[in-house]
N, C-alpha and C positions, 0 to 999 in steps of 0.2 A: 504494500500500500504506500509505503514511504517513497519507493522508487517511482511510482506512478505520479505522486504529488510533486516529487522533485523534477520530473520530466514535464509535468503539466505547467509549471510556473513560467518557463520561457515561452512555451507555446501560447499560453493565455495572454502573456504580456505582448507578444507579437500580434496576436489577433485583436487585442484591445487597441493597440496603436493603429493597426490597419483600419479598424472600424471607425476610429476617430478621424482619421485622415480621409476616408472615403465617405463619411457621413453626409457632408453637404452635397455631394454629387449623386447621391442615391435618391434624392427626393423626387418621387414620381407620384402623382396624384391621379387616381382613377375616379371617374365620375360616371354617373348614370347618363345614358343617352336617352333623351326623351322620345316618346313615340311620335310627337309632332315633328321632330327633326328628321326622323327616318321617313315619315310620310311626305314631308315637304321636299326632301331630296328626290324621292321617287316621283312625286308629282312634277317637279321641275324637269326631271329627265324625260318623263312622258310628254310634257309640253314642248321640250326642245326637239324631241323626235317628231312630234306632230308638225311643228313649224318647218323642220327640215323636209318632211314629206310634202308639205304644201309648196315649198320652194323647188322641190324636184319635179313638180308637175310641169308638163310642157306648156300649157296655156299660161301659167304664172311666169315661167321663164321668158316666154314670148312678150308678155306685157312688161316685164322688167326691162328687157332689151329695148322695147319701143319707148320706154320712159328714160332710157340712157343710163340704166343701172347695170353694172356688171354682176352676173349671177354668182360668180366666185366671191366677189367682195360682199355681196348680200349674205351669203352663207357664212363668211368669216365674221361679219357683224353679228349675226344671230348667235354664233358660237361664243362671242365675247360678252353677250348679255348676262346679267346677273340672274339668279334663280327667280326672283320676284318679277323682273322685267319680262323674262321669257314666259312665265305663267300668265302675266297680264296680256302679252301679245297673243298667246294662243287663245285666250278667252275672247279677245277682240276678233280674231280670225274666225272663231266659231260663230260669233254673233252677227258678223257682217252679212248683208244680203249678197246674193250671188252676183248681181250686176254692179253693186256698189253705188254710192252717190256722193256728191260733193257737199250735200247739205250738212251731214254730220261733221265733216271737217270744218266747214264754215262756222257752225255753231260752237264747236270746240275751240277754234281759234278766237272767236269773239269772246267766249267765256274766259279764256286765258288772258286776253288783253284787258278785260274788265277787272279781273282779279289783280293783275299787275298794277293797273291804275289806282284801284282802291288801296292796295298796299302802299304804293308810293304816296298817296294822298294822306294816309294815316301817319306815315313817317314824316310828313311835312315837306317832301320834295316837290310835290305838285299841288295844285289847287283846282281840281277838276270837278269833284262832287261835293256839293254843299252839305249833304246829309252825313258826311263823314266827320265834320267838325263838331266839337262839343259846343254847348250853349255858351260857355264862357268865351270861347274863341269867336263865336259869331257876334257876341255883344261888343267885343273889342273893336270890331270893324265898323 
């Protein structure tokens, strides 16, 4: 028993020093992966596949070329979209009518311009909408 304790002291000293030196480098934290994360990733991959299938269609490629858009560049841009952007794009593609129309684009552009003008009016950069001003600011004028 004494011989075992006598041999164990240097080994235990060596292992203690080794553990103290390697301690800061061993910190690995495992966490649970939420179900939403897994579902979001698979949903994003399905959406990306759907958009790529739409881009691969001959009629879509013909329309892209007629608009002056390179199909390879369009595919590269779709591949560089974030997960949220590609899911939104796939949702828009599924909801668009087959013929498409410029009305939705015009309404969307008008809405964006309105929001930007209201935001700049609130910040005080512009004076476009009088309903944005507070009562105190209107009385000063």
